[in-house]
C-alpha positions in Angstrom: 0.0 0.0 0.0 1.3 3.4 -0.9 -0.2 6.9 -0.9 1.9 9.9 -2.0 1.3 13.4 -3.1 3.5 16.0 -4.8 2.8 19.7 -4.2 3.9 22.8 -6.1 5.0 26.1 -4.5 4.9 29.6 -6.0 7.4 32.4 -5.5 5.3 33.9 -2.7 5.1 30.6 -0.9 8.9 30.5 -0.9 9.0 33.8 0.9 7.1 32.1 3.8 10.4 30.4 4.7 9.4 26.8 4.3 7.7 24.9 1.4 6.6 21.3 1.1 7.2 19.3 -2.0 5.9 15.8 -1.1 4.1 13.9 1.6 3.3 10.2 1.7 2.7 6.9 3.5 3.6 3.3 2.6 3.3 -0.2 4.0 6.0 -2.7 3.1 5.1 -6.3 4.0 7.9 -8.8 4.9 9.6 -9.9 1.7 8.0 -7.2 -0.5 10.4 -5.5 -3.0 11.7 -2.1 -2.0 11.6 0.7 -3.0 8.1 0.7 -4.4 7.3 2.1 -7.8 5.3 5.2 -8.5 7.7 7.9 -7.2 8.4 11.0 -9.2 11.7 11.6 -11.0 14.5 12.4 -8.5 12.8 10.4 -5.7 13.1 6.8 -6.7 16.4 5.1 -6.0 18.1 1.8 -5.9 19.0 0.7 -2.4 22.5 -0.3 -3.3 23.2 3.0 -5.2 21.5 5.4 -2.8 20.6 9.0 -3.9 20.9 12.7 -3.1 17.9 15.0 -2.7 17.7 18.7 -3.2 15.4 19.0 -0.1 15.0 17.7 3.5 12.8 14.7 4.2 11.6 13.6 7.6 10.5 10.0 7.8 8.7 8.2 10.7 8.6 4.4 11.1 5.7 3.5 13.6 6.0 -0.2 12.8 8.8 -2.5 11.6 12.5 -2.1 11.3 15.1 -1.1 8.7 18.5 0.2 7.9 19.8 3.7 7.2 23.2 4.9 6.0 24.5 8.3 4.8 27.7 10.0 3.8 28.0 11.1 7.4 27.0 8.0 9.4 27.7 4.3 9.0 24.9 1.8 8.6 22.5 2.1 11.5 19.4 0.1 12.4 16.0 1.9 12.3 13.7 0.6 15.0 10.0 0.9 15.5 9.2 4.4 16.7 12.2 6.1 15.0 12.3 9.2 12.9 15.1 10.1 10.6 16.0 13.2 8.7 17.5 13.4 5.2 19.6 16.5 4.3 19.8 18.1 0.9 22.9 17.3 -1.1 23.9 14.4 1.2 24.1 10.9 -0.2 22.0 8.4 1.7 20.2 5.0 1.4 17.7 3.2 3.5 15.3 0.2 3.4 13.1 -1.9 5.6 14.4 -5.3 6.7 13.1 -8.1 4.6 11.9 -10.2 7.5 9.9 -7.4 9.1 9.0 -4.8 6.5 7.7 -1.5 7.8 5.1 1.2 7.8 6.5 4.6 7.1 5.4 8.2 6.7 7.5 10.9 5.0 7.3 14.6 4.2 9.8 16.6 2.0 10.5 20.3 2.5 13.0 23.1 2.1 13.5 26.7 3.0 15.4 29.2 5.1 13.3 28.3 8.2 15.0 24.9 8.2 18.4 26.0 7.0 18.7 28.3 10.0 18.0 25.4 12.4 20.8 23.4 10.8 23.1 26.4 10.8 22.5 26.8 14.6 23.0 23.1 15.3 19.5 22.1 16.2 19.4 19.6 13.3 22.7 17.9 12.4 23.8 15.4 9.7 25.8 13.7 12.5 22.6 12.9 14.3 19.8 12.2 11.8 17.9 9.6 13.8 15.5 10.4 16.6 14.2 7.8 19.0 10.7 8.9 20.0 8.7 5.7 20.3 5.1 5.4 19.0 3.4 8.8 19.0 -0.2 9.4 18.1 0.6 13.1 17.8 3.2 12.4 15.1 0.9 10.0 13.2 -1.9 12.5 13.3 0.3 15.3 11.9 1.4 13.2 9.0 -2.2 12.2 8.3 -3.2 15.9 8.5 -0.4 16.7 6.0 -1.7 14.0 3.6 -5.2 15.3 3.8 -4.2 18.9 3.3 -2.0 17.9 0.3 -4.9 15.9 -1.3 -7.4 18.7 -0.8 -4.9 21.3 -2.0 -7.0 24.3 -0.9 -5.7 27.9 -1.2 -2.6 28.6 0.9 -2.0 24.9 1.4 1.8 25.6 1.6 1.4 27.8 4.7 -0.7 25.1 6.3 1.8 22.4 5.4 4.7 24.6 6.7 3.0 24.8 10.0 2.6 21.0 10.1 6.3 20.5 9.4 7.3 22.9 12.2 5.0 21.0 14.5 6.5 17.7 13.5 10.0 18.8 14.0 9.3 20.5 17.3 7.4 17.5 18.7 10.1 15.1 17.5 12.8 17.2 19.1 11.0 17.7 22.4 9.9 14.0 22.7 13.4 12.7 22.3 15.0 15.2 24.6 12.5 14.4 27.3 12.9 10.7 26.9 16.6 11.1 27.4 16.3 13.4 30.4 13.6 11.4 32.1 15.9 8.3 32.2 17.3 9.8 35.4 14.3 10.5 37.6 16.4 11.8 40.5 17.9 14.5 38.3 14.6 15.5 36.8 13.0 15.7 40.2 15.9 17.9 41.5 15.6 20.4 38.6 11.8 20.6 39.1 12.2 21.2 42.8 14.9 23.9 42.1 12.6 25.7 39.6 9.8 25.8 42.2 12.2 27.0 44.9 13.5 29.8 42.6 9.9 30.8 41.7 8.7 30.9 45.3 11.8 33.0 46.4 11.8 35.7 43.7 11.4 38.4 46.3 14.0 37.1 48.7 17.8 37.1 48.8 18.1 33.4 48.2 21.1 32.5 45.9 21.6 29.7 43.5 24.4 28.4 45.6 22.1 28.2 48.6 19.6 26.2 46.5 22.3 23.8 45.4 23.3 23.3 49.1 19.6 22.7 50.0 19.4 20.0 47.3 22.7 18.4 48.5 24.6 18.8 45.3 27.7 20.9 44.2 27.0 24.1 42.5 28.9 23.1 39.3 26.9 19.8 39.0 23.6 21.6 39.8 24.3 24.2 37.1 25.2 21.6 34.5 22.1 19.5 35.1 19.8 22.6 35.3 21.0 23.9 32.0 20.8 20.6 30.3 17.1 20.3 31.3 15.9 23.9 30.9 18.4 25.3 28.3 19.3 28.1 30.8 21.7 28.4 33.6 20.0 28.6 37.0 21.2 32.2 37.5 19.8 33.3 34.1 16.5 31.5 34.9 16.2 33.3 38.2 17.0 36.7 36.7 14.5 36.2 33.8 11.8 35.3 36.3 12.6 38.4 38.4 12.4 40.6 35.3 9.0 39.0 34.4 7.9 39.7 38.0 9.1 43.3 37.6 6.9 43.8 34.6 3.9 42.6 36.6 4.8 45.1 39.5 5.3 47.9 37.0 1.9 47.2 35.5 -0.2 46.5 38.5 1.3 48.5 41.4 2.4 52.1 42.2 5.8 50.9 43.6 8.6 53.1 42.4 11.3 51.6 40.1 13.8 51.9 43.0 11.4 50.0 45.3 10.9 47.3 42.7 14.6 46.9 42.1 15.4 46.4 45.8 12.3 44.3 46.4 13.6 41.8 43.7 17.1 42.0 45.1 18.9 43.6 42.2 22.2 45.3 43.2 21.0 48.8 42.3 18.1 50.5 40.4 20.6 51.3 37.6 21.6 47.6 37.3 17.9 46.6 37.3 17.1 49.2 34.6 19.9 48.0 32.4 19.0 44.3 32.7 15.3 45.2 32.1 16.0 47.1 28.9 18.2 44.2 27.6 15.5 41.7 28.2 12.4 43.8 27.1 13.9 46.5 24.8 12.4 49.2 27.0 13.4 50.9 30.2 11.2 50.3 33.3 10.3 54.0 33.2 9.1 53.6 29.6 6.8 50.7 30.6 5.5 52.6 33.6 4.7 55.7 31.4 3.0 53.4 28.8 0.7 52.1 31.6 
């Protein structure tokens, strides 16, 4: 069984930052030949020879197993619940294992939106495989993309671009959380720390004191906290204080000086400088706007 659709994009669609060229689904039973026929020029390939694409493709295998290899990574098994990303201009090959076959979804896309994520290291040729397990959300998104491509209503490219962003964001988040949650003690410690920071915004509690309360060295605490949240604990604390400062500026008549000292900034000037860096405005400008 195979279902695929190819979609065109106009010049204005390209300005959106992401366009979709193909979306599809196929079922390969054990022993069936692979690849299946019916693909457009440039997409069909011989497993032994591989191919290069001029776009990204994101594939998901909810059932079955297979093998993947690229110019960057050696032959690697694809397991049930894996997603893998193909990069433009990079040689690759893949196929289901003959004894298991597989069910797979795919979507092909390109654009500055995705190029920037590769540029900044969110998506890398060195790590094209993501282990997310079975996800109803992922399956639903692929089916939604197939339906949209088949209906091909006006502005379908913008709808499909949103689905691709949702797919990549969900994939990225699912795998990171699976990895982080393998150590429940660390996850629990970070959650407790975040709650402690939030509850003590208007106190003089330091990050070092929180680490001591949790019974861990500051360096290890900082490393684990940043791995889980993407921010150092000090930055996380400061950003929450600046968020709280916005609330106080908008809902109270406290002076800027009072707010600065209430939130334990070193001085009103230091508070104002950090506030402007974070929000693009001085506290006085926000107060005047209110």
